[in-house]
Each structure stands twice: as C-alpha cells, then as structure tokens.
N, C-alpha and C positions, 0 to 999 in steps of 0.2 A: 504493499500500500504506500502510495506516495504521500508526501507531507501535506500537500495543499488540501484544505477543507474550509468551507464557509458554513457556519451554523448560526441560525437565528431562530426565534420562536416560531416562525412560519415556514421555514424551509432549511434543508441541509444539503449541501453540495460537496461531493467528494471527487478528488482527482486520483484515480487509481484503477486497478483491475477490478471489475465488478464482482467477480467470484470471490476474490480475496476480501473485499469490503463486506460483502454479504455474509461471509463466514463469521464475521465479528459481531453480527447483529443478532439479537435474541429472537427466538422462535415466535411466530404469530404476531408480528408488529405491523404488517401491511394489510390495508383494507382493499386496495386496488393496485394492480400493477398495469402500466400502460407504456408501451415502447415500440420502437421500430428496430429490429435486430439487423446486423449486417446481412445483406442479401446473398449469402453463400458464394462469395467471390465475384459478384457482379460489379461492385465498386471496391476500391482500395482507399481506406480512410487515413491510414498512417503507415509508417514503416516499422512500428513497434511489433516485436515478436509476440506480444501478448494480445495483439489485435486480432479478432476473429476474421477480419477481412483478409488477413495474410495467410490463412490456412492453405496447404498445398493443394487440396482438392475438397470436394463436397463431403466426402466421408469423414475427413478430418474435421471439417467445419461442424458437422452434426455431433461428432464425438465431443467437441469442446462446448458447443451450444447446450448439450444435455446437462452439463454441470450448472449452467445458468438456470435452466428449468427446474432442476432438483432443488437448488437453493430458493428459488421463488416459491416452490411448493412448501418448503419448510417455513418460510417467512410469512406466507399468506395465511390469514385467518380461515378456518374451516368454512366452506360454503361460499367464499367470496371470489371475486372475478379477476381474470387477467386478460388484457386486451392487447393483441399483437398485430401491428400494422406491417403488411407485406404485400407481395405481388408475384405473379408468374414471372419467371426469369428467362429472357431471351438468351439463346446459346451463342449468338453472334450478331453481326450487322452486315451480312453479305447479301441479304434479300432472299436467301434460300435456307433460312435457319428454322429451328424448332423452339419450343418452350419447355422449360423445366417447371414441374408442378411444385414449386417451393411451398405454397400454402399447404398442400397436402402433406408434405414432409413435416412441416411445423405441427400440423394437427396430430399426426401419428406419434411424434416425439412427445407431445404433451400428454396424450392418452397413455403412453407408456409410463409416465411419471406422475400419475395421480390426478390429472386434470380431465374433465369431461368437456368435449367440444359442444357448445350450446347453439351458437349462431354465427353468421358471417354477413358482413355488410360489403357492398361494392361502392367505391368512390369514383365517380365519373371524372374523366379527364378529356379535355378538348383535343382532338387529333392534331390539328395544325400546331398548337402550342407544344405538344409533346414532340412533334417532328422538329420544330425549331430548337428545342432544348437539347434533344438527344441526337439529332441528325441521322435518325434511323432511315436507311434507304427504303425499307419496306413500307414506310409511311409517306413517301414522296408521291405526289400526283404523277410525276414523270414515270414512276414504276408502274402505276396503275395503267397508264397509256401503253407502255411497252410490253408488259407481261403481268397481268393482275394476279396470276397464280403465285407470284412471289411477293404479294402485298401482305401486310399484317393489319392489326388494329392498334389503337391506343389502349394498352392494357389498363384496366381499372385497378386502382389500389384496392386492397382488401383489408378489412379489420376483422380478425378472428377473435371470438369471444370464448373463454374457457371458464369453467367453474371448478374451484379446488374441491377435492374430496372432503366430506364431512358436512355437518349441518350449520347453516348460518345462524348465529346467535343474535344478530342485530339487523332487522329489516332496513332496507334503504327506502325511506318513506318520503312522500310528497303530499303532506296534508292539505295544501292549497293548490295542488296540481303543479304542472311544469310552469315556470315563471318567465322564461325568456327563450327565444329561438336563436340558435346559432346556425346561420346560413344566409344565403343571398335572397331567398324569397321573402317578400314582405307580408307581414301579418295583416289580414283584413281589418280595416279601421274600426268596423262595428264590433269587433271582439275585444278591443283593447280595454274596455271598462271592466272586463271580467278577470283581469290579471290579479293574482293573489286572492281569488275568491275563496271564502270560507264556506263551510257547510257541505251540501250535497254536490259532490264532484261530477255527478252525471250531467249537471247543468253547466259545468265549466267548459264552454265551447272554446275558450282561449287555450286551455291546456289540451283539449281534445285535438285542436288544429296542430299543435306542436307534436303531440304523441303520434298522430297518423304519419307524420313525416319521419320521425325518429324510428318508428317501427317498420318503415319501408326498407326492403333489402337493398334498394339502390338509392344512395345519397347523391343526388345529381345537382345540388346547389351549394356544395362546399366551396368556400372562397379560397381558391388555390393559393393566392398570394397573401392570405391572412396568416403570416408567419412572423417569427421573431427575426431581428437582424442577425445575419450569419456570414455575410461576405467578408467581414473583417477577420474572421477566424480562418480564412483560407490560406494555406501554405503551399506555394508552388512546387516545392521539392517533393512532397509526398501526398498531398491531398488531391483527390480526383472527383469527389462528389460531396456535396452538402446541400440537402434540401429538407429543411425542418418540417415536421408534421404540422399540419394546419391547426390553428387554434380552435376552429369550429369543431373539428373531430375530437380534440382534447376536451372541450367544454361538454360535448354530448356524452362522452365516456364518463367524465367526472360526475355529471348530474345523474346519469342513469344507474351508475354502479358504485356510488359512494355517497355517504352523508356528509354534510358540512362538518368540518373539524377533523375528519378522518385522514389517514395517511395514504397518499398516492405516491407510488414509487416507480422509478424507471432505472433499469440497469445500464441502458445505453443512452445517456442524457443528451449527448450532442451539445447544442448551444442553450439547452435548458428549457425547451418548449413545454414538455409535460409538467415539469416543476412549476413553471410560470403559469400555465393554464390551471393547475391545481390551486395555487394560491389565489389566482384571479377569481376562482369560483368558491372561495371560502374553505378550501381544504389545506392540509399541510403537505408540502411537497418534499420528496427526497430523491436525489439522483446521483449516479456515479458515472464519471466519464474518464476514459483512459487518456485521450489526447489532450495535452495541456492547452493548446490553442483554443479548442472548443470549450474546455472548462473555464478558461479566462473570459471567454465571450459569455458563457452562462452566468458568471458572476456579475458581469456588466448588465446583462439583460434582467436578472433578478433584482438588481439594485433599482430598476425602474418600475418594478411591479406596483409599488404603492401609488405612483402617478397614474398608472393604468386603472387601478381600482377606483381611484377618485374620479377619473374621467368617466368610467362606467356608471358611477353613481349619478353624475351630472346628466348623462344622456338618458338614463332611466327616468 
C-alpha cells in the first residue's frame, strides 16, 4: 500500500493496490460497490506491474480480477449490491474482427464467488460520437458503402447488478418516492408539484415517471459528457485511455441500491467519479486507485464536491 491517502468525514481516498488496501478493511463495511474494471486488456492505464490492464492475457486478467471479487464479497454486507460497468470487447480494429463477451465472463466470475446476477442495464451511445472517439473502421460510413459485412455497431455500455449472498438486514427505502431524475429527458411540468410527496405513493406520479425510466433495461438518455474533469490526469508515456463513468449512472446506482449515509465503494477509483457521486447524493464514498496521477486528480475533484452540493441545492 502506498503512502498517499485522503480521509474526511464524507469520503476516503487511497493510492495503492486495491486488493492490498481491501485486505486491511474489516468485514461487512460496504453497502454498495460501484466500479468500472479494466476491460481485460482493451486499454492500458499505466505501466505498473500491479495494474490489471498489464496482464499478459485474459486468463491472467481473470485470475487477478477474482481476488478483487473475493474481497468485495467479504467486505459487502449480506444481501447488498455490487454494480459493474463494462462492455463487449472488440478483438481489433481491422473491420473484420469479433467481440469478446466480457460481461458474460464478469457474470460467471461473480457467480463463482458468492454473488447472484440480478439484472443488466444497457447504456446507449451515439454511433458517430463513438466513431470519432475510437476511430473504429467498422463504424465508418465509408466501410458501409464499400462492404457492410465488415461494419459493426456502437456497442452499448452495460451495468451488471449483483446481489451478495445472505439476507439484507436494512432495506433501501424511499418513503416519499424517487426525488430527482438523473438524465437528459425533462420531467413533465405538471408532475413537479408531487416531488417529495408524503402518504400514498400510488398517487406519486412524479416518482412513478422516474421509476419507469430507471426500471427500463435501456438507459438511452444518459448524458455522456456529464463526467468529472480527467484530462489533467493524462500521462503521455503510459496512459492510453481515461473516460470516467457518467455521473447520471452513478446517481441512479446510489439512489436505487443504497440509503443516505451508507458507504459506497469503488476498487478502481480513477479520477474519483463514484466517490464524488456518492457524496453528491448524501452517501459516504470510499475509493482506491493505483495510478498516482489519477489519485491526485481524484483528490482535486473531491475537494470541489461541496461546491457541487451547494449548486445542486440552489437548482432544486
């Protein structure tokens, strides 16, 4: 474990190997884990030997990733949830490649280690935006014109939800329904007066409107650019990818699967998105990050969370 750590009453940030840090934590302290693991060799995040993105092959990756899942099971309270952000992995960029079912491998590895796979969300991505960001040949209109058998699609991100073995001792409750919508679609104005409605929730059409969208398997209005600052953490010598998880996704996860004041944990913190989102939504955030540049950016981002909370209160 490296020396750097930042601990406050609302969040704790650690710079080190996530497995080594988790081993020092007491059993059953996590109410929800939420994270995006390295995508089995698709991107290289650093040159550190402890970085999962530097595994020789996928078999070695899964061997090391399993240690993370085992620790998460130990640290998570019985019956509580773990949310894993991932996607199908392209094998190359020749225009004649295949896909690796990475989400399927993640599911099987969790089921092997005491988690039950409960549901999966798909997060829509606009094809041209993906093409411009990744320069995938198979997404080019030119490829469609020349030979569309070698075209692909803009793979949706996936959010896999798992429940730890055992019985949940504390329900995640919403006595006045869901109170805010995290997404691009606008709430109908005639429903706004029902926000924070007490009493019979069958009549709370404000909360019903949000729930119908959150319960949909396809989240098609996540604001893709609603992310924390991250470009400052880029290092040209060893960093090849940095795209933080959207705050809309994090807010939905925190609200659906944790209560205010509970602990939300991420073993692959990056620039601090999950911790930031947890604190922003009244939870306590904990995160571990191996790469020092990302950790330092996370410290900067979390230092601004108070300003964001105050801004949210003003907008509401």
